[in-house]
TIMI-272227 format. One record per residue (C-alpha): residue number from 0; x, y, z. Coordinates in steps of 0.1 Angstrom, whole numbers. Example, Ala and Ser with C-alpha at 12.3 -4.5 7.8 and 13.67 -1.06 7.14 Angstrom:
TIMI-272227
<0 <123 -45 78>>
<1 <137 -11 71>>
//
This chain:
TIMI-272227
<0 <1603 595 1282>>
<1 <1593 568 1257>>
<2 <1586 544 1286>>
<3 <1563 571 1303>>
<4 <1544 576 1270>>
<5 <1539 539 1266>>
<6 <1527 536 1302>>
<7 <1503 565 1297>>
<8 <1491 549 1264>>
<9 <1485 516 1283>>
<10 <1464 534 1309>>
<11 <1443 551 1283>>
<12 <1438 519 1264>>
<13 <1428 500 1296>>
<14 <1404 528 1305>>
<15 <1388 528 1271>>
<16 <1386 490 1271>>
<17 <1370 490 1305>>
<18 <1344 516 1294>>
<19 <1337 497 1263>>
<20 <1330 464 1280>>
<21 <1296 450 1270>>
<22 <1269 445 1297>>
<23 <1244 417 1297>>
<24 <1212 416 1316>>
<25 <1200 380 1320>>
<26 <1169 361 1332>>
<27 <1143 389 1329>>
<28 <1110 389 1310>>
<29 <1117 413 1282>>
<30 <1092 434 1263>>
<31 <1109 445 1231>>
<32 <1076 461 1220>>
<33 <1086 457 1184>>
<34 <1083 419 1188>>
<35 <1068 392 1211>>
<36 <1076 391 1249>>
<37 <1107 371 1256>>
<38 <1108 349 1287>>
<39 <1142 343 1304>>
<40 <1156 369 1280>>
<41 <1190 385 1275>>
<42 <1195 422 1268>>
<43 <1231 429 1257>>
<44 <1244 465 1255>>
<45 <1277 479 1246>>
<46 <1284 516 1254>>
<47 <1253 536 1245>>
<48 <1238 510 1221>>
<49 <1218 478 1222>>
<50 <1238 449 1207>>
<51 <1213 421 1210>>
<52 <1179 411 1225>>
<53 <1167 376 1227>>
<54 <1163 344 1246>>
<55 <1192 329 1266>>
<56 <1199 304 1238>>
<57 <1198 331 1211>>
<58 <1222 357 1225>>
<59 <1259 350 1229>>
<60 <1273 368 1258>>
<61 <1310 379 1252>>
<62 <1335 366 1277>>
<63 <1345 401 1287>>
<64 <1309 412 1294>>
<65 <1296 424 1328>>
<66 <1266 402 1336>>
<67 <1237 413 1358>>
<68 <1212 386 1368>>
<69 <1178 402 1369>>
<70 <1158 370 1370>>
<71 <1122 376 1380>>
<72 <1123 412 1368>>
<73 <1108 428 1337>>
<74 <1127 449 1312>>
<75 <1109 476 1291>>
<76 <1122 502 1267>>
<77 <1126 536 1284>>
<78 <1092 553 1285>>
<79 <1085 582 1262>>
<80 <1063 611 1275>>
<81 <1049 630 1246>>
<82 <1035 658 1266>>
<83 <1051 672 1298>>
<84 <1056 706 1314>>
<85 <1085 697 1338>>
<86 <1116 718 1341>>
<87 <1097 752 1340>>
<88 <1092 756 1303>>
<89 <1078 790 1292>>
<90 <1062 801 1260>>
<91 <1046 832 1246>>
<92 <1034 861 1267>>
<93 <1003 883 1268>>
<94 <1015 904 1239>>
<95 <999 881 1214>>
<96 <981 848 1209>>
<97 <1006 834 1184>>
<98 <1043 830 1192>>
<99 <1059 807 1167>>
<100 <1094 821 1173>>
<101 <1094 815 1211>>
<102 <1114 784 1222>>
<103 <1110 763 1254>>
<104 <1147 757 1249>>
<105 <1154 791 1264>>
<106 <1136 785 1296>>
<107 <1140 749 1307>>
<108 <1160 743 1339>>
<109 <1177 708 1338>>
<110 <1184 710 1375>>
<111 <1147 711 1384>>
<112 <1136 683 1407>>
<113 <1108 674 1383>>
<114 <1133 656 1361>>
<115 <1143 633 1390>>
<116 <1107 624 1394>>
<117 <1105 615 1357>>
<118 <1135 592 1360>>
<119 <1120 575 1390>>
<120 <1089 569 1368>>
<121 <1110 553 1341>>
<122 <1107 582 1316>>
<123 <1139 585 1295>>
<124 <1126 608 1267>>
<125 <1100 636 1268>>
<126 <1084 664 1249>>
<127 <1086 694 1271>>
<128 <1060 720 1260>>
<129 <1048 755 1269>>
<130 <1013 758 1282>>
<131 <981 759 1262>>
<132 <969 794 1270>>
<133 <979 806 1235>>
<134 <968 795 1200>>
<135 <1005 789 1194>>
<136 <1026 792 1225>>
<137 <1059 783 1209>>
<138 <1084 756 1201>>
<139 <1085 724 1222>>
<140 <1117 706 1232>>
<141 <1125 669 1228>>
<142 <1148 658 1257>>
<143 <1168 627 1264>>
<144 <1174 625 1302>>
<145 <1211 616 1299>>
<146 <1234 613 1330>>
<147 <1251 644 1345>>
<148 <1237 673 1325>>
<149 <1254 706 1328>>
<150 <1229 725 1307>>
<151 <1198 717 1286>>
<152 <1221 713 1256>>
<153 <1233 680 1270>>
<154 <1199 666 1266>>
<155 <1190 677 1231>>
<156 <1185 655 1201>>
<157 <1194 683 1177>>
<158 <1230 691 1169>>
<159 <1225 728 1163>>
<160 <1204 744 1191>>
<161 <1206 779 1175>>
<162 <1191 771 1141>>
<163 <1181 734 1143>>
<164 <1147 718 1149>>
<165 <1150 707 1185>>
<166 <1113 699 1190>>
<167 <1078 705 1177>>
<168 <1053 734 1178>>
<169 <1027 737 1205>>
<170 <993 748 1193>>
<171 <959 748 1211>>
<172 <922 755 1205>>
<173 <891 754 1226>>
<174 <886 775 1258>>
<175 <922 778 1269>>
<176 <934 805 1244>>
<177 <901 823 1244>>
<178 <898 856 1263>>
<179 <865 873 1268>>
<180 <882 907 1270>>
<181 <894 905 1235>>
<182 <926 923 1226>>
<183 <953 902 1208>>
<184 <935 870 1219>>
<185 <905 854 1202>>
<186 <870 857 1218>>
<187 <855 827 1200>>
<188 <864 794 1184>>
<189 <858 808 1150>>
<190 <881 837 1155>>
<191 <907 813 1169>>
<192 <908 793 1136>>
<193 <908 825 1115>>
<194 <939 838 1133>>
<195 <957 806 1127>>
<196 <948 806 1090>>
<197 <960 842 1087>>
<198 <994 833 1103>>
<199 <1001 803 1081>>
<200 <990 824 1051>>
<201 <1016 850 1061>>
<202 <1042 822 1062>>
<203 <1033 811 1026>>
<204 <1036 847 1015>>
<205 <1070 849 1033>>
<206 <1081 819 1014>>
<207 <1070 834 980>>
<208 <1090 865 987>>
<209 <1120 844 995>>
<210 <1116 825 962>>
<211 <1110 857 941>>
<212 <1142 872 956>>
<213 <1162 841 944>>
<214 <1200 846 951>>
<215 <1197 883 954>>
<216 <1204 891 991>>
<217 <1191 927 987>>
<218 <1157 914 977>>
<219 <1154 888 1004>>
<220 <1129 897 1032>>
<221 <1143 903 1066>>
<222 <1147 871 1086>>
<223 <1116 865 1107>>
<224 <1122 838 1133>>
<225 <1085 830 1136>>
<226 <1080 827 1099>>
<227 <1111 805 1097>>
<228 <1096 781 1123>>
<229 <1063 780 1104>>
<230 <1081 772 1072>>
<231 <1096 742 1090>>
<232 <1061 730 1097>>
<233 <1050 735 1061>>
<234 <1081 716 1049>>
<235 <1074 687 1073>>
<236 <1105 693 1094>>
<237 <1087 704 1126>>
<238 <1057 685 1141>>
<239 <1026 704 1154>>
<240 <1015 692 1188>>
<241 <979 703 1190>>
<242 <961 706 1224>>
<243 <924 699 1217>>
<244 <895 685 1237>>
<245 <860 687 1222>>
<246 <851 667 1191>>
<247 <844 699 1171>>
<248 <878 713 1181>>
<249 <895 680 1171>>
<250 <879 684 1136>>
<251 <891 720 1134>>
<252 <926 710 1142>>
<253 <925 683 1115>>
<254 <910 708 1090>>
<255 <937 733 1096>>
<256 <963 706 1091>>
<257 <947 696 1058>>
<258 <945 732 1046>>
<259 <982 738 1052>>
<260 <997 704 1045>>
<261 <1007 692 1079>>
<262 <995 663 1101>>
<263 <992 673 1137>>
<264 <998 651 1167>>
<265 <965 655 1186>>
<266 <969 659 1223>>
<267 <943 651 1250>>
<268 <914 645 1225>>
<269 <890 641 1254>>
<270 <861 635 1230>>
<271 <882 614 1206>>
<272 <858 585 1213>>
<273 <832 605 1194>>
<274 <852 608 1161>>
<275 <878 580 1160>>
<276 <871 573 1124>>
<277 <878 609 1114>>
<278 <911 609 1132>>
<279 <920 577 1116>>
<280 <911 590 1081>>
<281 <934 620 1087>>
<282 <962 595 1097>>
<283 <967 618 1127>>
<284 <984 603 1158>>
<285 <967 609 1192>>
<286 <985 615 1225>>
<287 <960 609 1253>>
<288 <959 612 1291>>
<289 <943 586 1314>>
<290 <929 605 1344>>
<291 <913 586 1373>>
<292 <901 618 1390>>
<293 <878 637 1366>>
<294 <876 675 1369>>
<295 <890 706 1355>>
<296 <877 725 1325>>
<297 <841 720 1313>>
<298 <851 710 1278>>
<299 <869 680 1292>>
<300 <838 667 1310>>
<301 <836 639 1284>>
<302 <872 628 1289>>
<303 <864 591 1292>>
<304 <887 561 1293>>
<305 <870 545 1263>>
<306 <888 569 1241>>
<307 <918 546 1243>>
<308 <902 514 1230>>
<309 <881 534 1205>>
<310 <912 549 1189>>
<311 <930 515 1189>>
<312 <900 499 1172>>
<313 <899 526 1146>>
<314 <936 522 1138>>
<315 <948 555 1153>>
<316 <985 555 1164>>
<317 <979 562 1201>>
<318 <1003 572 1229>>
<319 <999 582 1265>>
<320 <1013 613 1282>>
<321 <1015 627 1317>>
<322 <1008 665 1311>>
<323 <1028 666 1344>>
<324 <1016 678 1369>>
<325 <982 666 1358>>
<326 <997 631 1362>>
<327 <1029 629 1382>>
<328 <1057 616 1361>>
<329 <1063 589 1387>>
<330 <1028 574 1379>>
<331 <1031 574 1341>>
<332 <1032 537 1338>>
<333 <998 532 1353>>
<334 <983 548 1322>>
<335 <988 515 1304>>
<336 <969 497 1332>>
<337 <940 521 1329>>
<338 <939 517 1292>>
<339 <937 480 1294>>
<340 <910 482 1321>>
<341 <890 503 1296>>
<342 <893 477 1268>>
<343 <926 485 1251>>
<344 <948 455 1242>>
<345 <978 448 1264>>
<346 <1002 452 1235>>
<347 <988 485 1224>>
<348 <989 499 1259>>
<349 <1025 491 1264>>
<350 <1034 504 1230>>
<351 <1015 536 1239>>
<352 <1041 542 1267>>
<353 <1071 536 1244>>
<354 <1072 531 1206>>
<355 <1041 550 1197>>
<356 <1054 581 1215>>
<357 <1088 577 1198>>
<358 <1070 577 1165>>
<359 <1051 609 1173>>
<360 <1084 627 1181>>
<361 <1100 612 1149>>
<362 <1126 594 1171>>
<363 <1115 558 1166>>
<364 <1147 550 1147>>
<365 <1166 555 1179>>
<366 <1142 546 1208>>
<367 <1109 532 1219>>
<368 <1117 495 1214>>
<369 <1145 471 1224>>
<370 <1163 463 1191>>
<371 <1199 459 1181>>
<372 <1214 493 1171>>
<373 <1190 514 1190>>
<374 <1199 536 1220>>
<375 <1204 516 1253>>
<376 <1174 532 1270>>
<377 <1155 508 1292>>
<378 <1139 503 1326>>
<379 <1140 473 1350>>
<380 <1107 467 1368>>
<381 <1099 446 1398>>
<382 <1069 429 1381>>
<383 <1042 431 1356>>
<384 <1041 465 1339>>
<385 <1003 468 1343>>
<386 <1003 461 1381>>
<387 <999 489 1406>>
<388 <1022 469 1428>>
<389 <1051 472 1403>>
<390 <1080 496 1409>>
<391 <1106 510 1386>>
<392 <1138 496 1401>>
<393 <1163 511 1376>>
<394 <1163 535 1347>>
<395 <1191 534 1321>>
<396 <1198 560 1295>>
<397 <1223 553 1267>>
<398 <1239 525 1288>>
<399 <1242 545 1320>>
<400 <1221 540 1351>>
<401 <1204 572 1360>>
<402 <1180 560 1386>>
<403 <1185 532 1412>>
<404 <1157 525 1437>>
<405 <1181 507 1459>>
<406 <1201 539 1465>>
<407 <1185 555 1496>>
<408 <1188 591 1482>>
<409 <1174 582 1448>>
<410 <1146 561 1463>>
<411 <1132 593 1477>>
<412 <1128 605 1441>>
<413 <1102 578 1438>>
<414 <1086 579 1472>>
<415 <1090 614 1486>>
<416 <1066 642 1488>>
<417 <1072 680 1483>>
<418 <1096 682 1513>>
<419 <1121 659 1495>>
<420 <1125 684 1467>>
<421 <1120 717 1486>>
<422 <1147 744 1486>>
<423 <1177 751 1465>>
<424 <1196 719 1473>>
<425 <1197 708 1436>>
<426 <1216 740 1427>>
<427 <1238 741 1458>>
<428 <1251 706 1452>>
<429 <1254 710 1415>>
<430 <1232 680 1408>>
<431 <1213 677 1376>>
<432 <1181 658 1369>>
<433 <1200 630 1352>>
<434 <1224 620 1380>>
//
């Protein structure tokens, strides 16, 4: 019996040791983002963490390490998409224009094929949001596209999905939430702002009633899920992600943030090039989209590429997003190329795909750059990140490869059209988006 136990223990130790073997990627051009580009670099990971990043003469590769020669390739941190609608997220309904208690968490399908497209595009972390047809459509969801998810809980950053802050709050102004027929929705921009002010004022009153009740449970107001989410915003625990296009709408969003003590992440900011200094003065980050086929709503008619360099010049922390399906997740990386073409610096454009987005989600301590101690999230590219001829060859999340272009089936995630993803095959085979 003792011999059997010793043998079992030996097997377990061997299995654990094999799993814990470090993995070195050598010969690549590495973009740490937090530092200068490294030629003939080495990325060393162990388990789900980065151990070291540097040149070949700086990083010591352990004797027991697996070594992958990726000479001629490029390694970037995993891409961070600050604004996506993949996975079927739902928000508030027609019963009202403001739904702070509604959560995208309760609607996202991790088996949706759209996550496969994201992995093929090099996206490893994303902010999945409800739409912008409401002044406040609900709570967003920050997701890490880990391997083999069973449910959405496997992709969360928060530990407590029931009561924790697992994302931000989606807000919007401009034409999207305005309804001519009235009812619970605003009919004008002015009414839109007034309704938001009224809601945050209610949250302040809710807080005052809680404070007056003290430790007396009989005097405490009934728990209001929407109010509790708004208090998280007022306390700086939940980030507001604010859809806004016209320059006057941008200023309104900043004004509301100033009045109630929060700094929103501004999304789209189509006319941001008109007021970059005001955005910078508010210290508000901006998540923008680079569209090469203008169209859509009238208020976005002035969506110009020059917003990217204008924001950079003003000192605004700027990230890119897909707003998938507006930009297919597989084409996210080209945003950086368009930004540079418009006048943005190469360094800022690549940071806008990675570290800048991580900062906007409050996750830059874990991802967005290749540094020792951070999550082993990275992508291997065939060439220059700004070239339209470059492909994502591999996507790694927390030390596990979740996309491999050399795999014939997975290659279709990158190259296939609608027919590749049609039907219920993802469900019938039990395959999640992170496999």
